[in-house]
C-alpha positions as CSV (number, residue, x, y, z in Angstrom):
1,M,-92.5,-262.2,128.6
2,H,-94.6,-260.1,126.7
3,R,-94.7,-256.5,128.7
4,H,-97.1,-253.8,128.2
5,V,-97.8,-250.6,129.3
6,V,-100.1,-250.0,132.3
7,A,-102.1,-246.8,132.8
8,G,-103.8,-245.9,136.5
9,V,-107.4,-244.4,136.1
10,D,-109.5,-243.2,138.2
11,G,-111.8,-240.6,136.2
12,S,-109.9,-237.5,136.9
13,P,-108.7,-235.2,133.8
14,E,-105.2,-236.0,135.0
15,S,-106.0,-239.6,134.4
16,L,-107.4,-239.3,131.5
17,S,-104.4,-237.6,130.2
18,A,-101.9,-240.1,131.5
19,A,-104.3,-242.6,129.7
20,H,-103.7,-241.2,126.0
21,W,-99.7,-241.0,126.7
22,A,-99.8,-244.3,128.1
23,A,-101.2,-245.0,124.5
24,R,-99.1,-243.3,122.4
25,E,-96.1,-244.5,124.1
26,A,-98.0,-248.0,123.9
27,L,-98.3,-247.6,119.8
28,R,-94.5,-245.9,119.4
29,R,-93.2,-249.2,121.1
30,G,-95.3,-251.5,119.4
31,L,-97.0,-252.7,123.2
32,S,-100.9,-253.2,124.4
33,L,-102.1,-251.6,126.7
34,R,-104.1,-252.5,130.1
35,L,-106.2,-249.8,132.0
36,V,-106.4,-250.2,135.8
37,H,-109.0,-249.0,138.2
38,A,-108.5,-250.0,141.9
39,W,-111.4,-249.8,143.6
40,Q,-112.3,-250.4,147.6
41,W,-115.8,-250.2,149.1
42,Q,-116.1,-247.8,151.7
43,P,-118.9,-247.1,154.2
44,R,-119.6,-243.5,153.3
45,P,-119.5,-243.5,149.6
46,P,-117.3,-240.5,147.7
47,V,-119.0,-237.3,146.9
48,Y,-118.4,-238.0,143.7
49,V,-120.4,-241.0,143.5
50,P,-124.5,-240.2,142.7
51,A,-126.8,-240.7,145.0
52,G,-128.8,-244.0,144.3
53,T,-125.9,-245.3,142.2
54,T,-123.6,-248.3,143.8
55,Q,-119.7,-247.5,144.3
56,R,-119.2,-250.9,142.5
57,Y,-121.1,-249.5,139.3
58,W,-119.5,-245.8,139.1
59,A,-116.3,-248.1,139.3
60,H,-116.8,-250.0,136.2
61,R,-118.8,-246.8,134.1
62,T,-115.4,-244.5,135.1
63,L,-113.6,-247.3,133.7
64,S,-115.2,-247.8,130.7
65,Q,-115.6,-244.1,129.7
66,V,-111.9,-243.9,129.5
67,S,-111.6,-247.2,127.6
68,D,-114.5,-245.5,124.8
69,N,-112.7,-242.7,124.8
70,V,-108.6,-243.9,124.4
71,R,-110.2,-246.5,122.1
72,A,-111.7,-244.1,119.9
73,A,-108.8,-241.6,119.5
74,H,-106.5,-244.7,119.0
75,P,-107.7,-247.2,116.8
76,A,-105.0,-249.2,115.9
77,L,-104.1,-249.4,119.8
78,H,-104.8,-253.0,121.6
79,I,-106.0,-252.3,124.9
80,A,-105.3,-256.5,126.4
81,D,-107.1,-255.3,129.8
82,E,-109.6,-253.2,131.4
83,S,-109.3,-254.0,135.4
84,V,-111.3,-252.9,138.5
85,V,-109.4,-253.8,141.3
86,P,-111.2,-254.6,144.4
87,E,-107.7,-253.6,146.5
88,S,-105.8,-250.1,147.3
89,P,-105.2,-248.0,145.1
90,V,-101.0,-248.3,145.9
91,T,-101.2,-252.1,145.9
92,A,-103.5,-252.1,142.6
93,L,-100.7,-250.3,140.7
94,L,-97.9,-252.3,141.8
95,T,-98.8,-255.2,141.0
96,A,-99.9,-254.1,137.8
97,A,-96.5,-252.3,137.4
98,E,-94.6,-255.5,137.8
99,Q,-95.1,-257.4,134.8
100,A,-95.4,-254.0,132.9
101,E,-93.1,-252.1,130.5
102,M,-93.9,-249.2,132.6
103,L,-96.3,-247.6,134.7
104,V,-98.4,-244.1,133.8
105,L,-100.0,-242.1,136.3
106,G,-101.9,-238.8,136.2
107,S,-100.9,-235.6,138.1
108,R,-102.3,-232.7,138.9
109,G,-100.2,-229.2,138.0
110,L,-98.6,-227.2,140.9
111,S,-100.8,-224.0,141.0
112,G,-98.6,-221.0,139.9
113,V,-95.7,-222.8,138.8
114,A,-94.6,-226.1,136.2
115,G,-94.3,-229.2,139.1
116,F,-96.1,-231.9,139.8
117,L,-98.6,-232.0,142.8
118,V,-98.0,-235.9,143.5
119,G,-100.5,-236.9,146.3
120,S,-99.8,-239.6,148.6
121,V,-100.4,-242.5,146.3
122,S,-98.5,-241.3,143.7
123,L,-95.8,-240.9,145.7
124,A,-96.2,-244.2,147.3
125,V,-96.2,-245.9,144.1
126,I,-93.0,-244.1,142.7
127,A,-91.1,-245.6,145.5
128,R,-91.8,-248.8,145.6
129,A,-92.3,-249.4,141.9
130,P,-90.7,-252.3,140.3
131,R,-90.6,-250.7,136.8
132,P,-90.3,-247.0,135.5
133,V,-93.3,-244.8,136.9
134,V,-94.1,-241.5,134.4
135,L,-96.0,-238.9,135.2
136,V,-98.4,-236.7,133.4
137,R,-100.2,-233.6,133.7
138,A,-103.7,-233.0,133.0
139,G,-104.3,-231.5,129.6
140,E,-100.9,-232.9,128.2
141,E,-101.8,-233.5,124.5
142,A,-99.7,-235.4,121.5
143,S,-98.7,-231.8,120.0
144,D,-97.1,-231.5,123.2
145,E,-94.4,-233.9,122.4
146,H,-93.7,-232.3,119.5
147,F,-91.8,-229.3,118.6
148,P,-94.1,-226.7,116.8
149,A,-94.3,-226.4,113.3
150,P,-91.6,-224.2,111.2
151,D,-94.3,-221.2,111.2
152,G,-94.8,-221.4,114.8
153,A,-98.3,-223.0,115.0
154,F,-98.7,-226.2,117.0
155,P,-100.0,-229.9,115.3
156,D,-103.8,-229.5,116.1
157,S,-104.2,-233.6,115.8
158,D,-102.1,-237.0,116.0
159,R,-102.2,-237.3,112.5
160,D,-100.5,-233.9,111.8
161,S,-98.4,-234.2,114.6
162,V,-95.9,-236.5,112.8
163,K,-95.1,-233.9,110.4
164,T,-93.0,-232.4,112.7
165,P,-90.0,-233.7,115.1
166,Y,-90.6,-235.1,118.9
167,R,-88.7,-233.0,121.4
168,N,-85.8,-234.1,123.4
169,V,-85.6,-236.7,125.8
170,V,-83.7,-235.7,128.9
171,L,-81.6,-237.7,130.7
172,G,-80.2,-236.8,134.3
173,L,-77.0,-238.8,134.4
174,D,-74.9,-239.2,138.2
175,T,-71.8,-241.3,136.8
176,S,-71.0,-242.0,140.4
177,S,-74.1,-244.1,140.4
178,L,-74.5,-245.7,137.1
179,C,-77.4,-248.2,136.4
180,D,-77.9,-249.9,133.2
181,E,-81.8,-249.1,133.8
182,L,-81.9,-245.7,133.7
183,I,-79.5,-245.3,130.8
184,E,-81.6,-247.8,128.7
185,F,-84.6,-246.4,129.3
186,A,-83.7,-243.0,128.1
187,F,-82.1,-244.4,125.2
188,D,-85.0,-247.2,124.2
189,T,-87.7,-243.8,124.7
190,A,-85.4,-241.4,122.6
191,Q,-85.6,-244.6,119.9
192,H,-88.6,-244.9,119.6
193,R,-89.8,-241.4,119.3
194,G,-86.4,-240.6,116.9
195,A,-85.8,-237.6,119.1
196,V,-82.2,-236.3,120.5
197,L,-81.5,-237.7,123.6
198,R,-79.9,-234.7,125.7
199,V,-77.7,-235.8,128.6
200,I,-77.1,-233.7,131.9
201,H,-73.9,-234.4,134.3
202,T,-73.6,-232.0,137.2
203,F,-70.7,-232.0,139.8
204,S,-69.2,-230.3,142.7
205,A,-65.9,-229.2,142.9
206,P,-64.3,-230.5,146.1
207,P,-62.7,-228.7,148.7
208,P,-59.3,-226.8,148.1
209,Y,-56.4,-228.8,149.9
210,V,-53.6,-227.4,151.9
211,A,-50.0,-227.4,150.1
212,V,-47.2,-225.0,151.6
213,D,-49.7,-223.7,153.6
214,Q,-51.7,-222.0,150.5
215,L,-55.1,-223.5,149.5
216,V,-54.8,-225.0,146.6
217,P,-58.1,-225.4,144.6
218,K,-57.7,-228.5,141.9
219,P,-57.9,-226.8,138.3
220,G,-61.4,-226.2,137.1
221,P,-60.6,-227.2,133.1
222,E,-59.3,-230.0,134.9
223,L,-61.7,-231.1,136.7
224,L,-64.5,-230.5,133.4
225,A,-62.3,-232.8,131.6
226,E,-62.5,-235.5,133.9
227,H,-66.0,-235.4,134.6
228,E,-66.8,-234.8,130.4
229,H,-64.4,-238.3,129.9
230,A,-66.3,-240.4,132.7
231,V,-69.9,-239.1,131.1
232,S,-68.5,-240.3,127.6
233,A,-67.3,-243.3,128.7
234,A,-70.7,-244.0,130.4
235,L,-72.6,-243.9,127.7
236,H,-70.0,-245.4,124.8
237,A,-71.2,-248.8,124.6
238,W,-75.0,-247.8,125.0
239,R,-74.1,-245.3,121.8
240,E,-72.9,-248.2,120.0
241,K,-76.4,-250.2,120.9
242,F,-78.1,-247.4,119.7
243,P,-76.3,-246.0,116.8
244,E,-79.3,-244.2,115.5
245,V,-80.2,-241.7,118.7
246,I,-78.3,-238.9,118.5
247,V,-76.9,-237.7,121.5
248,T,-76.1,-234.4,123.0
249,G,-74.3,-233.8,126.8
250,T,-74.5,-230.8,128.9
251,V,-71.6,-231.0,131.9
252,T,-71.4,-228.2,134.3
253,E,-70.8,-227.6,138.0
254,G,-73.8,-226.9,139.6
255,R,-77.0,-228.8,141.2
256,A,-78.4,-231.6,139.4
257,A,-82.1,-230.7,139.7
258,S,-81.4,-227.3,138.9
259,E,-79.9,-227.9,135.4
260,L,-82.3,-230.8,134.6
261,T,-85.4,-228.1,135.3
262,R,-83.6,-225.7,132.8
263,A,-82.9,-228.3,130.2
264,S,-86.6,-229.6,130.5
265,T,-88.1,-226.5,129.1
266,G,-89.4,-227.5,125.6
267,A,-88.5,-231.2,126.5
268,G,-90.6,-234.3,125.5
269,V,-90.0,-236.4,128.6
270,V,-87.1,-235.5,131.5
271,V,-85.7,-239.6,132.9
272,V,-84.1,-239.4,136.3
273,G,-82.9,-242.6,138.5
274,R,-84.6,-243.7,142.0
275,R,-82.1,-245.7,143.8
276,I,-84.3,-248.8,145.2
277,R,-83.7,-249.1,149.3
278,S,-84.6,-252.2,151.1
279,G,-84.8,-252.2,154.5
280,H,-86.3,-249.0,154.6
281,L,-88.5,-247.5,156.2
282,G,-90.8,-244.9,154.9
283,I,-91.4,-243.3,151.5
284,H,-87.8,-242.5,149.4
285,I,-87.6,-241.4,145.9
286,G,-84.2,-239.0,146.2
287,P,-83.4,-235.2,146.5
288,V,-83.2,-235.1,142.5
289,A,-86.1,-237.0,141.3
290,H,-88.2,-235.1,144.2
291,A,-87.0,-231.7,143.2
292,V,-87.8,-232.6,139.2
293,L,-91.2,-233.5,139.9
294,H,-92.0,-230.2,141.7
295,H,-90.5,-228.4,139.1
296,V,-90.5,-229.8,135.9
297,G,-93.8,-229.2,133.8
298,C,-93.8,-231.7,131.2
299,P,-93.7,-235.8,131.8
300,V,-91.4,-237.1,134.0
301,A,-90.3,-240.9,134.3
302,V,-88.8,-241.9,137.2
303,V,-86.8,-245.4,137.0
304,P,-85.9,-247.5,139.6
305,H,-82.4,-249.1,140.2
306,V,-79.6,-251.0,142.7
């Protein structure tokens, strides 16, 4: 089945940035783009709807403006569909994500820090979407995906940006809970960008055990080597499937969220997993994904897995 990239738009600056990011990703992957704007009639029109204008008209106008903006910036892109969906935003976006390669949403940045301000709609979609969800901050541009030029200047257009390499794709990997969907998404993203894939794996030292009335910790070098071997084994088949992707790795004792936040500095995308929880009430995206969204400034992809 032919897939596409879906961008959820609502007329905000962050959703416009998400639409452009989705357009660039669709072009990189040779896919089409679908723009979705959810709209439901409300007894009291939102404050941003001008007086004398119907809510339905304003919804269609909002989508049309975003579409025109994206088409003008990416003339080679095929926009397969532009939909004003008469449903709640969460329902509309989850339905759109079912047949998509990925869903891209915009999010405001937290004041004074690098992370995302994740609203209730985005959080609910991330927690329940069947496909990867990428969060993009307002102001994210094509030049942000690339390393600066040798003279320190950033490219000022899509055309110029191809002259510098793409920034790294960072993958948070837990060898105790491996999943093909997460690893494949990271490798695939790196391949389409020609970017380096940097894999981050952290571990915690087990508590010391008792031997002859003494506390004997497991030797640090042996524990590190054990985890390095586990990472190497987990990536072996994927290195063979994606031989052109350059992979680097960091295996260290510590907290996953902290190491991923450090690794995200200067990165193009951070990829983390979210375990699918069936039969659980409430919204759960996992502590690592939650922390990364709160502290990382570059686009973050949350990939669901069993």
